[in-house]
Predicted model as a PDB file, atoms N, CA, C, CB and O in Angstrom, pLDDT in the B-factor column:
MODEL        1                                                                  
ATOM      1  N   MET A   1      24.366 -12.267  -2.804  1.00 57.00           N  
ATOM      2  CA  MET A   1      23.811 -11.897  -1.431  1.00 57.00           C  
ATOM      3  C   MET A   1      21.991 -12.306  -1.737  1.00 57.00           C  
ATOM      4  CB  MET A   1      24.219  -9.910  -1.010  1.00 57.00           C  
ATOM      5  O   MET A   1      21.478 -12.418  -2.850  1.00 57.00           O  
ATOM      6  N   ALA A   2      21.415 -12.439  -0.633  1.00 70.00           N  
ATOM      7  CA  ALA A   2      19.981 -12.408  -0.801  1.00 70.00           C  
ATOM      8  C   ALA A   2      19.217 -11.163  -1.359  1.00 70.00           C  
ATOM      9  CB  ALA A   2      19.468 -12.671   0.432  1.00 70.00           C  
ATOM     10  O   ALA A   2      19.866 -10.118  -1.391  1.00 70.00           O  
ATOM     11  N   HIS A   3      17.880 -11.133  -1.820  1.00 89.00           N  
ATOM     12  CA  HIS A   3      17.394 -10.167  -2.097  1.00 89.00           C  
ATOM     13  C   HIS A   3      17.134  -9.482  -0.794  1.00 89.00           C  
ATOM     14  CB  HIS A   3      16.414 -10.398  -2.911  1.00 89.00           C  
ATOM     15  O   HIS A   3      16.959 -10.112   0.249  1.00 89.00           O  
ATOM     16  N   VAL A   4      17.114  -8.208  -0.876  1.00 95.00           N  
ATOM     17  CA  VAL A   4      16.564  -7.013   0.468  1.00 95.00           C  
ATOM     18  C   VAL A   4      15.085  -6.931   0.386  1.00 95.00           C  
ATOM     19  CB  VAL A   4      17.173  -5.194   0.272  1.00 95.00           C  
ATOM     20  O   VAL A   4      14.588  -6.706  -0.718  1.00 95.00           O  
ATOM     21  N   PRO A   5      14.333  -7.084   1.413  1.00 96.00           N  
ATOM     22  CA  PRO A   5      13.023  -7.206   1.424  1.00 96.00           C  
ATOM     23  C   PRO A   5      12.604  -5.618   2.132  1.00 96.00           C  
ATOM     24  CB  PRO A   5      12.567  -8.672   2.288  1.00 96.00           C  
ATOM     25  O   PRO A   5      13.231  -4.894   2.905  1.00 96.00           O  
ATOM     26  N   SER A   6      11.691  -5.519   1.689  1.00 96.00           N  
ATOM     27  CA  SER A   6      11.410  -3.735   2.579  1.00 96.00           C  
ATOM     28  C   SER A   6      11.063  -3.992   3.810  1.00 96.00           C  
ATOM     29  CB  SER A   6      10.025  -2.603   2.015  1.00 96.00           C  
ATOM     30  O   SER A   6      10.546  -5.077   4.076  1.00 96.00           O  
ATOM     31  N   PRO A   7      11.192  -3.440   4.370  1.00 96.00           N  
ATOM     32  CA  PRO A   7      10.830  -2.724   6.103  1.00 96.00           C  
ATOM     33  C   PRO A   7       9.851  -2.367   5.882  1.00 96.00           C  
ATOM     34  CB  PRO A   7      11.606  -1.475   6.873  1.00 96.00           C  
ATOM     35  O   PRO A   7       9.708  -1.670   6.887  1.00 96.00           O  
ATOM     36  N   CYS A   8       8.873  -2.239   5.296  1.00 97.00           N  
ATOM     37  CA  CYS A   8       7.372  -1.837   4.940  1.00 97.00           C  
ATOM     38  C   CYS A   8       6.461  -2.809   5.983  1.00 97.00           C  
ATOM     39  CB  CYS A   8       6.969  -2.185   3.111  1.00 97.00           C  
ATOM     40  O   CYS A   8       6.206  -4.001   5.814  1.00 97.00           O  
ATOM     41  N   THR A   9       6.044  -1.944   7.119  1.00 95.00           N  
ATOM     42  CA  THR A   9       5.040  -2.586   7.838  1.00 95.00           C  
ATOM     43  C   THR A   9       3.605  -2.775   7.832  1.00 95.00           C  
ATOM     44  CB  THR A   9       5.165  -2.245   8.676  1.00 95.00           C  
ATOM     45  O   THR A   9       2.981  -3.561   8.544  1.00 95.00           O  
ATOM     46  N   GLY A  10       3.073  -1.868   6.837  1.00 96.00           N  
ATOM     47  CA  GLY A  10       2.063  -1.416   6.743  1.00 96.00           C  
ATOM     48  C   GLY A  10       1.497  -0.289   7.562  1.00 96.00           C  
ATOM     49  O   GLY A  10       0.441   0.226   7.196  1.00 96.00           O  
ATOM     50  N   VAL A  11       1.937   0.012   8.331  1.00 94.00           N  
ATOM     51  CA  VAL A  11       1.814   1.639   9.205  1.00 94.00           C  
ATOM     52  C   VAL A  11       2.175   2.369   8.408  1.00 94.00           C  
ATOM     53  CB  VAL A  11       2.675   2.043  10.527  1.00 94.00           C  
ATOM     54  O   VAL A  11       3.387   2.241   8.234  1.00 94.00           O  
ATOM     55  N   CYS A  12       1.569   3.382   7.574  1.00 94.00           N  
ATOM     56  CA  CYS A  12       2.417   4.113   6.870  1.00 94.00           C  
ATOM     57  C   CYS A  12       1.867   5.355   7.215  1.00 94.00           C  
ATOM     58  CB  CYS A  12       2.540   3.801   5.434  1.00 94.00           C  
ATOM     59  O   CYS A  12       0.921   5.904   6.650  1.00 94.00           O  
ATOM     60  N   VAL A  13       2.557   5.799   8.241  1.00 94.00           N  
ATOM     61  CA  VAL A  13       2.228   7.138   9.453  1.00 94.00           C  
ATOM     62  C   VAL A  13       3.384   7.887   9.344  1.00 94.00           C  
ATOM     63  CB  VAL A  13       2.029   6.698  11.245  1.00 94.00           C  
ATOM     64  O   VAL A  13       4.321   7.378   9.959  1.00 94.00           O  
ATOM     65  N   LEU A  14       3.704   9.172   8.635  1.00 94.00           N  
ATOM     66  CA  LEU A  14       4.856   9.920   8.799  1.00 94.00           C  
ATOM     67  C   LEU A  14       4.681  10.993  10.171  1.00 94.00           C  
ATOM     68  CB  LEU A  14       5.111  10.703   7.354  1.00 94.00           C  
ATOM     69  O   LEU A  14       3.798  11.830  10.356  1.00 94.00           O  
ATOM     70  N   ASP A  15       5.883  10.629  11.064  1.00 91.00           N  
ATOM     71  CA  ASP A  15       5.687  11.440  12.519  1.00 91.00           C  
ATOM     72  C   ASP A  15       6.376  12.699  12.207  1.00 91.00           C  
ATOM     73  CB  ASP A  15       6.417  10.672  13.983  1.00 91.00           C  
ATOM     74  O   ASP A  15       7.466  12.936  11.687  1.00 91.00           O  
ATOM     75  N   PRO A  16       5.424  13.448  12.676  1.00 91.00           N  
ATOM     76  CA  PRO A  16       5.332  14.843  12.131  1.00 91.00           C  
ATOM     77  C   PRO A  16       6.462  15.672  12.588  1.00 91.00           C  
ATOM     78  CB  PRO A  16       4.033  15.522  12.536  1.00 91.00           C  
ATOM     79  O   PRO A  16       6.781  16.742  12.069  1.00 91.00           O  
ATOM     80  N   ALA A  17       7.304  14.875  14.028  1.00 89.00           N  
ATOM     81  CA  ALA A  17       8.650  15.332  14.841  1.00 89.00           C  
ATOM     82  C   ALA A  17       9.686  14.948  13.959  1.00 89.00           C  
ATOM     83  CB  ALA A  17       8.909  14.616  16.356  1.00 89.00           C  
ATOM     84  O   ALA A  17      10.514  15.800  13.637  1.00 89.00           O  
ATOM     85  N   THR A  18       9.755  13.955  13.580  1.00 89.00           N  
ATOM     86  CA  THR A  18      10.810  13.073  13.398  1.00 89.00           C  
ATOM     87  C   THR A  18      10.895  12.843  11.577  1.00 89.00           C  
ATOM     88  CB  THR A  18      10.451  11.586  14.377  1.00 89.00           C  
ATOM     89  O   THR A  18      11.886  12.462  10.955  1.00 89.00           O  
ATOM     90  N   GLY A  19       9.664  13.172  11.060  1.00 92.00           N  
ATOM     91  CA  GLY A  19       9.988  12.590   9.327  1.00 92.00           C  
ATOM     92  C   GLY A  19       9.904  11.516   9.539  1.00 92.00           C  
ATOM     93  O   GLY A  19       8.680  11.621   9.627  1.00 92.00           O  
ATOM     94  N   TRP A  20      10.073  10.436   9.730  1.00 93.00           N  
ATOM     95  CA  TRP A  20      10.010   9.463   9.950  1.00 93.00           C  
ATOM     96  C   TRP A  20       8.532   8.453   9.866  1.00 93.00           C  
ATOM     97  CB  TRP A  20      10.597   9.649  10.924  1.00 93.00           C  
ATOM     98  O   TRP A  20       7.503   8.685  10.502  1.00 93.00           O  
ATOM     99  N   CYS A  21       8.720   7.439   9.028  1.00 95.00           N  
ATOM    100  CA  CYS A  21       7.479   6.372   8.901  1.00 95.00           C  
ATOM    101  C   CYS A  21       7.263   5.819  10.466  1.00 95.00           C  
ATOM    102  CB  CYS A  21       7.905   4.918   7.717  1.00 95.00           C  
ATOM    103  O   CYS A  21       8.196   5.262  11.045  1.00 95.00           O  
ATOM    104  N   ARG A  22       5.987   6.010  11.093  1.00 93.00           N  
ATOM    105  CA  ARG A  22       5.934   5.295  11.963  1.00 93.00           C  
ATOM    106  C   ARG A  22       5.887   3.686  12.039  1.00 93.00           C  
ATOM    107  CB  ARG A  22       5.144   5.780  12.384  1.00 93.00           C  
ATOM    108  O   ARG A  22       5.890   2.958  13.032  1.00 93.00           O  
ATOM    109  N   GLY A  23       5.847   3.393  10.786  1.00 94.00           N  
ATOM    110  CA  GLY A  23       6.068   1.589  10.890  1.00 94.00           C  
ATOM    111  C   GLY A  23       7.433   0.987  10.475  1.00 94.00           C  
ATOM    112  O   GLY A  23       7.792  -0.147  10.791  1.00 94.00           O  
ATOM    113  N   CYS A  24       8.075   1.759   9.821  1.00 95.00           N  
ATOM    114  CA  CYS A  24       9.209   1.088   8.953  1.00 95.00           C  
ATOM    115  C   CYS A  24      10.253   2.099   9.401  1.00 95.00           C  
ATOM    116  CB  CYS A  24       8.954   0.984   7.141  1.00 95.00           C  
ATOM    117  O   CYS A  24      11.301   2.004   8.761  1.00 95.00           O  
ATOM    118  N   LEU A  25      10.233   3.167  10.461  1.00 95.00           N  
ATOM    119  CA  LEU A  25      10.879   4.419  10.727  1.00 95.00           C  
ATOM    120  C   LEU A  25      11.961   4.938   9.584  1.00 95.00           C  
ATOM    121  CB  LEU A  25      11.575   4.252  12.089  1.00 95.00           C  
ATOM    122  O   LEU A  25      13.003   5.496   9.925  1.00 95.00           O  
ATOM    123  N   ARG A  26      11.602   4.694   8.133  1.00 97.00           N  
ATOM    124  CA  ARG A  26      12.285   5.363   7.056  1.00 97.00           C  
ATOM    125  C   ARG A  26      11.781   6.723   6.822  1.00 97.00           C  
ATOM    126  CB  ARG A  26      12.183   4.599   5.832  1.00 97.00           C  
ATOM    127  O   ARG A  26      10.902   7.178   7.553  1.00 97.00           O  
ATOM    128  N   THR A  27      12.220   7.322   5.967  1.00 96.00           N  
ATOM    129  CA  THR A  27      12.472   8.889   5.750  1.00 96.00           C  
ATOM    130  C   THR A  27      11.381   8.573   4.107  1.00 96.00           C  
ATOM    131  CB  THR A  27      14.743   9.570   5.565  1.00 96.00           C  
ATOM    132  O   THR A  27      11.292   7.500   3.510  1.00 96.00           O  
ATOM    133  N   ILE A  28      10.813   9.664   3.809  1.00 97.00           N  
ATOM    134  CA  ILE A  28      10.128   9.831   2.794  1.00 97.00           C  
ATOM    135  C   ILE A  28      10.722   9.948   1.518  1.00 97.00           C  
ATOM    136  CB  ILE A  28       9.474  10.724   3.013  1.00 97.00           C  
ATOM    137  O   ILE A  28      10.078   9.954   0.469  1.00 97.00           O  
ATOM    138  N   ASN A  29      11.717  10.023   1.589  1.00 97.00           N  
ATOM    139  CA  ASN A  29      12.780  10.136   0.692  1.00 97.00           C  
ATOM    140  C   ASN A  29      13.284   8.532   0.465  1.00 97.00           C  
ATOM    141  CB  ASN A  29      13.963  11.190   1.332  1.00 97.00           C  
ATOM    142  O   ASN A  29      13.289   8.031  -0.659  1.00 97.00           O  
ATOM    143  N   GLU A  30      13.634   7.919   1.471  1.00 97.00           N  
ATOM    144  CA  GLU A  30      13.966   6.662   1.470  1.00 97.00           C  
ATOM    145  C   GLU A  30      13.034   5.723   1.082  1.00 97.00           C  
ATOM    146  CB  GLU A  30      14.374   6.380   2.544  1.00 97.00           C  
ATOM    147  O   GLU A  30      13.517   4.784   0.448  1.00 97.00           O  
ATOM    148  N   ILE A  31      11.533   5.683   1.319  1.00 97.00           N  
ATOM    149  CA  ILE A  31      10.363   5.188   0.948  1.00 97.00           C  
ATOM    150  C   ILE A  31      10.032   5.465  -0.763  1.00 97.00           C  
ATOM    151  CB  ILE A  31       9.323   5.853   1.947  1.00 97.00           C  
ATOM    152  O   ILE A  31       9.734   4.650  -1.636  1.00 97.00           O  
ATOM    153  N   ALA A  32      10.184   6.681  -0.821  1.00 97.00           N  
ATOM    154  CA  ALA A  32      10.302   7.051  -2.369  1.00 97.00           C  
ATOM    155  C   ALA A  32      10.957   6.329  -3.904  1.00 97.00           C  
ATOM    156  CB  ALA A  32      10.997   8.138  -2.227  1.00 97.00           C  
ATOM    157  O   ALA A  32      10.691   5.984  -5.055  1.00 97.00           O  
ATOM    158  N   ALA A  33      12.300   6.467  -2.558  1.00 98.00           N  
ATOM    159  CA  ALA A  33      13.981   5.527  -3.476  1.00 98.00           C  
ATOM    160  C   ALA A  33      14.265   4.455  -3.869  1.00 98.00           C  
ATOM    161  CB  ALA A  33      15.139   5.339  -2.890  1.00 98.00           C  
ATOM    162  O   ALA A  33      15.020   4.075  -4.765  1.00 98.00           O  
ATOM    163  N   TRP A  34      12.894   3.356  -2.349  1.00 97.00           N  
ATOM    164  CA  TRP A  34      13.598   2.235  -2.508  1.00 97.00           C  
ATOM    165  C   TRP A  34      13.294   1.252  -3.506  1.00 97.00           C  
ATOM    166  CB  TRP A  34      13.601   1.694  -1.457  1.00 97.00           C  
ATOM    167  O   TRP A  34      13.596   0.086  -3.251  1.00 97.00           O  
ATOM    168  N   SER A  35      12.756   1.521  -4.579  1.00 95.00           N  
ATOM    169  CA  SER A  35      12.361   0.650  -5.895  1.00 95.00           C  
ATOM    170  C   SER A  35      13.542   0.760  -6.553  1.00 95.00           C  
ATOM    171  CB  SER A  35      11.079   1.154  -6.861  1.00 95.00           C  
ATOM    172  O   SER A  35      13.755  -0.304  -7.135  1.00 95.00           O  
ATOM    173  N   THR A  36      14.434   1.568  -6.739  1.00 97.00           N  
ATOM    174  CA  THR A  36      15.093   2.268  -7.232  1.00 97.00           C  
ATOM    175  C   THR A  36      16.642   2.122  -6.813  1.00 97.00           C  
ATOM    176  CB  THR A  36      14.500   3.349  -7.050  1.00 97.00           C  
ATOM    177  O   THR A  36      17.574   2.237  -7.609  1.00 97.00           O  
ATOM    178  N   LEU A  37      16.802   1.783  -5.090  1.00 97.00           N  
ATOM    179  CA  LEU A  37      18.318   1.521  -5.357  1.00 97.00           C  
ATOM    180  C   LEU A  37      18.596   0.072  -5.304  1.00 97.00           C  
ATOM    181  CB  LEU A  37      19.262   2.245  -4.301  1.00 97.00           C  
ATOM    182  O   LEU A  37      17.802  -0.835  -5.056  1.00 97.00           O  
ATOM    183  N   ASP A  38      19.621   0.016  -5.527  1.00 96.00           N  
ATOM    184  CA  ASP A  38      20.649  -1.580  -5.286  1.00 96.00           C  
ATOM    185  C   ASP A  38      20.597  -1.977  -3.947  1.00 96.00           C  
ATOM    186  CB  ASP A  38      22.450  -1.463  -5.586  1.00 96.00           C  
ATOM    187  O   ASP A  38      20.320  -1.224  -3.014  1.00 96.00           O  
ATOM    188  N   ASP A  39      20.838  -3.044  -3.868  1.00 96.00           N  
ATOM    189  CA  ASP A  39      20.823  -3.911  -2.795  1.00 96.00           C  
ATOM    190  C   ASP A  39      21.891  -3.187  -1.973  1.00 96.00           C  
ATOM    191  CB  ASP A  39      21.106  -5.470  -3.162  1.00 96.00           C  
ATOM    192  O   ASP A  39      21.441  -2.918  -0.859  1.00 96.00           O  
ATOM    193  N   ALA A  40      23.255  -2.746  -2.159  1.00 96.00           N  
ATOM    194  CA  ALA A  40      23.714  -2.419  -1.194  1.00 96.00           C  
ATOM    195  C   ALA A  40      23.411  -0.662  -0.283  1.00 96.00           C  
ATOM    196  CB  ALA A  40      24.954  -2.769  -1.666  1.00 96.00           C  
ATOM    197  O   ALA A  40      23.704  -0.190   0.816  1.00 96.00           O  
ATOM    198  N   GLY A  41      22.594  -0.134  -1.658  1.00 97.00           N  
ATOM    199  CA  GLY A  41      21.954   0.750  -0.845  1.00 97.00           C  
ATOM    200  C   GLY A  41      20.574   0.453   0.081  1.00 97.00           C  
ATOM    201  O   GLY A  41      20.334   1.197   1.031  1.00 97.00           O  
ATOM    202  N   LYS A  42      19.667  -0.693  -0.251  1.00 97.00           N  
ATOM    203  CA  LYS A  42      18.375  -0.756   0.958  1.00 97.00           C  
ATOM    204  C   LYS A  42      19.385  -1.102   1.996  1.00 97.00           C  
ATOM    205  CB  LYS A  42      16.891  -2.097   0.786  1.00 97.00           C  
ATOM    206  O   LYS A  42      19.308  -0.341   2.961  1.00 97.00           O  
ATOM    207  N   ARG A  43      20.559  -2.263   2.125  1.00 97.00           N  
ATOM    208  CA  ARG A  43      21.196  -2.260   2.969  1.00 97.00           C  
ATOM    209  C   ARG A  43      20.959  -1.302   4.342  1.00 97.00           C  
ATOM    210  CB  ARG A  43      22.156  -2.149   2.349  1.00 97.00           C  
ATOM    211  O   ARG A  43      20.366  -1.338   5.420  1.00 97.00           O  
ATOM    212  N   ALA A  44      21.973  -0.282   3.423  1.00 97.00           N  
ATOM    213  CA  ALA A  44      22.390   1.023   4.143  1.00 97.00           C  
ATOM    214  C   ALA A  44      21.261   1.288   4.913  1.00 97.00           C  
ATOM    215  CB  ALA A  44      22.763   2.282   3.212  1.00 97.00           C  
ATOM    216  O   ALA A  44      21.357   1.392   6.136  1.00 97.00           O  
ATOM    217  N   VAL A  45      20.126   1.419   4.284  1.00 97.00           N  
ATOM    218  CA  VAL A  45      19.032   2.150   4.778  1.00 97.00           C  
ATOM    219  C   VAL A  45      18.407   1.153   5.748  1.00 97.00           C  
ATOM    220  CB  VAL A  45      18.049   2.666   3.632  1.00 97.00           C  
ATOM    221  O   VAL A  45      18.139   1.576   6.873  1.00 97.00           O  
ATOM    222  N   VAL A  46      18.170   0.016   5.482  1.00 96.00           N  
ATOM    223  CA  VAL A  46      18.007  -1.266   7.073  1.00 96.00           C  
ATOM    224  C   VAL A  46      18.937  -1.100   8.128  1.00 96.00           C  
ATOM    225  CB  VAL A  46      18.352  -3.048   6.727  1.00 96.00           C  
ATOM    226  O   VAL A  46      18.762  -1.330   9.325  1.00 96.00           O  
ATOM    227  N   ALA A  47      20.298  -0.528   7.348  1.00 95.00           N  
ATOM    228  CA  ALA A  47      21.073  -0.668   8.500  1.00 95.00           C  
ATOM    229  C   ALA A  47      21.131   0.351   9.796  1.00 95.00           C  
ATOM    230  CB  ALA A  47      22.270  -0.752   7.989  1.00 95.00           C  
ATOM    231  O   ALA A  47      21.667   0.140  10.884  1.00 95.00           O  
ATOM    232  N   ALA A  48      20.293   1.719   9.271  1.00 95.00           N  
ATOM    233  CA  ALA A  48      20.477   2.964   9.867  1.00 95.00           C  
ATOM    234  C   ALA A  48      18.853   2.833  10.868  1.00 95.00           C  
ATOM    235  CB  ALA A  48      20.687   4.414   8.502  1.00 95.00           C  
ATOM    236  O   ALA A  48      18.614   3.505  11.871  1.00 95.00           O  
ATOM    237  N   LEU A  49      18.088   1.978  10.360  1.00 95.00           N  
ATOM    238  CA  LEU A  49      16.644   2.055  10.668  1.00 95.00           C  
ATOM    239  C   LEU A  49      16.759   2.248  12.671  1.00 95.00           C  
ATOM    240  CB  LEU A  49      15.708   0.288   9.928  1.00 95.00           C  
ATOM    241  O   LEU A  49      16.444   3.197  13.389  1.00 95.00           O  
ATOM    242  N   PRO A  50      17.349   0.875  13.007  1.00 93.00           N  
ATOM    243  CA  PRO A  50      17.355   0.477  14.601  1.00 93.00           C  
ATOM    244  C   PRO A  50      17.969   1.820  15.336  1.00 93.00           C  
ATOM    245  CB  PRO A  50      18.443  -1.042  14.962  1.00 93.00           C  
ATOM    246  O   PRO A  50      17.395   2.107  16.387  1.00 93.00           O  
ATOM    247  N   ALA A  51      18.950   2.603  14.976  1.00 91.00           N  
ATOM    248  CA  ALA A  51      19.478   3.720  15.650  1.00 91.00           C  
ATOM    249  C   ALA A  51      18.368   4.869  15.586  1.00 91.00           C  
ATOM    250  CB  ALA A  51      20.872   4.149  14.991  1.00 91.00           C  
ATOM    251  O   ALA A  51      18.408   5.854  16.324  1.00 91.00           O  
ATOM    252  N   ARG A  52      17.323   4.635  14.580  1.00 88.00           N  
ATOM    253  CA  ARG A  52      16.508   5.938  14.770  1.00 88.00           C  
ATOM    254  C   ARG A  52      15.703   6.518  16.062  1.00 88.00           C  
ATOM    255  CB  ARG A  52      15.564   5.840  13.843  1.00 88.00           C  
ATOM    256  O   ARG A  52      15.591   7.677  16.460  1.00 88.00           O  
ATOM    257  N   ARG A  53      15.178   5.286  16.577  1.00 77.00           N  
ATOM    258  CA  ARG A  53      14.610   5.613  17.910  1.00 77.00           C  
ATOM    259  C   ARG A  53      14.510   4.628  18.852  1.00 77.00           C  
ATOM    260  CB  ARG A  53      13.396   6.097  17.813  1.00 77.00           C  
ATOM    261  O   ARG A  53      13.514   3.916  18.972  1.00 77.00           O  
ATOM    262  N   PRO A  54      15.502   4.551  19.533  1.00 69.00           N  
ATOM    263  CA  PRO A  54      15.499   3.873  20.555  1.00 69.00           C  
ATOM    264  C   PRO A  54      14.602   3.679  21.287  1.00 69.00           C  
ATOM    265  CB  PRO A  54      16.156   4.127  21.095  1.00 69.00           C  
ATOM    266  O   PRO A  54      14.033   4.724  21.603  1.00 69.00           O  
ATOM    267  N   GLY A  55      14.058   2.488  21.865  1.00 58.00           N  
ATOM    268  CA  GLY A  55      13.173   2.312  22.834  1.00 58.00           C  
ATOM    269  C   GLY A  55      11.544   1.506  21.978  1.00 58.00           C  
ATOM    270  O   GLY A  55      10.519   0.963  22.392  1.00 58.00           O  
ATOM    271  N   VAL A  56      12.210   1.907  20.452  1.00 55.00           N  
ATOM    272  CA  VAL A  56      10.880   1.336  19.592  1.00 55.00           C  
ATOM    273  C   VAL A  56      11.381   0.423  18.549  1.00 55.00           C  
ATOM    274  CB  VAL A  56       9.965   2.565  18.794  1.00 55.00           C  
ATOM    275  O   VAL A  56      12.493   0.490  18.024  1.00 55.00           O  
ATOM    276  N   THR A  57      10.110  -0.755  18.205  1.00 54.00           N  
ATOM    277  CA  THR A  57      10.727  -1.441  17.683  1.00 54.00           C  
ATOM    278  C   THR A  57       9.620  -1.162  16.413  1.00 54.00           C  
ATOM    279  CB  THR A  57      11.083  -2.775  18.417  1.00 54.00           C  
ATOM    280  O   THR A  57       8.528  -0.593  16.448  1.00 54.00           O  
ATOM    281  N   LEU A  58      10.477  -1.907  15.080  1.00 56.00           N  
ATOM    282  CA  LEU A  58       9.674  -1.837  13.710  1.00 56.00           C  
ATOM    283  C   LEU A  58       8.181  -2.022  14.071  1.00 56.00           C  
ATOM    284  CB  LEU A  58      10.157  -3.060  12.590  1.00 56.00           C  
ATOM    285  O   LEU A  58       8.082  -2.634  15.135  1.00 56.00           O  
ATOM    286  N   GLY A  59       6.773  -1.629  13.431  1.00 58.00           N  
ATOM    287  CA  GLY A  59       5.951  -1.848  13.503  1.00 58.00           C  
ATOM    288  C   GLY A  59       4.802  -1.047  14.358  1.00 58.00           C  
ATOM    289  O   GLY A  59       3.626  -0.798  14.093  1.00 58.00           O  
ATOM    290  N   GLY A  60       5.793  -0.687  15.723  1.00 56.00           N  
ATOM    291  CA  GLY A  60       5.019  -0.099  16.439  1.00 56.00           C  
ATOM    292  C   GLY A  60       6.439   0.384  17.734  1.00 56.00           C  
ATOM    293  O   GLY A  60       7.615   0.035  17.637  1.00 56.00           O  
ATOM    294  N   THR A  61       5.806   1.286  18.902  1.00 52.00           N  
ATOM    295  CA  THR A  61       6.573   1.734  19.993  1.00 52.00           C  
ATOM    296  C   THR A  61       6.640   0.725  20.915  1.00 52.00           C  
ATOM    297  CB  THR A  61       6.089   2.904  20.582  1.00 52.00           C  
ATOM    298  O   THR A  61       5.623   0.033  20.961  1.00 52.00           O  
ATOM    299  N   ALA A  62       7.467   0.448  21.613  1.00 46.00           N  
ATOM    300  CA  ALA A  62       7.758  -0.689  23.059  1.00 46.00           C  
ATOM    301  C   ALA A  62       6.839  -0.023  23.547  1.00 46.00           C  
ATOM    302  CB  ALA A  62       9.305  -0.838  24.112  1.00 46.00           C  
ATOM    303  O   ALA A  62       6.492   1.149  23.396  1.00 46.00           O  
ATOM    304  N   PRO A  63       6.217  -1.398  24.542  1.00 44.00           N  
ATOM    305  CA  PRO A  63       6.017  -0.902  26.045  1.00 44.00           C  
ATOM    306  C   PRO A  63       6.604   0.010  26.946  1.00 44.00           C  
ATOM    307  CB  PRO A  63       6.125  -1.732  26.688  1.00 44.00           C  
ATOM    308  O   PRO A  63       7.769  -0.276  27.223  1.00 44.00           O  
ATOM    309  N   ASP A  64       6.086   1.173  27.569  1.00 44.00           N  
ATOM    310  CA  ASP A  64       6.260   1.946  28.376  1.00 44.00           C  
ATOM    311  C   ASP A  64       7.085   0.956  30.089  1.00 44.00           C  
ATOM    312  CB  ASP A  64       4.676   2.707  28.380  1.00 44.00           C  
ATOM    313  O   ASP A  64       6.317   0.437  30.899  1.00 44.00           O  
ATOM    314  N   VAL A  65       8.185   0.918  30.234  1.00 38.00           N  
ATOM    315  CA  VAL A  65       8.328   0.578  31.823  1.00 38.00           C  
ATOM    316  C   VAL A  65       8.428   0.721  33.010  1.00 38.00           C  
ATOM    317  CB  VAL A  65       8.723   0.315  32.052  1.00 38.00           C  
ATOM    318  O   VAL A  65       8.510  -0.262  33.746  1.00 38.00           O  
TER     319      VAL A  65                                                      
ENDMDL                                                                          
END                                                                             
């Protein structure tokens, strides 16, 4: 399997309501542990991200419709 890249988008602001980074949707614990996780652990974190905030894309909010 290929190396798992970080989902970091450079928008590093924790949302106080959710505890998720507004850029990558990870928690502070996931961000801190990233460099020590094996690829399976990284894939598990990345797999959880899309479900964290429906209507939001990585890197910013989706436009209101």
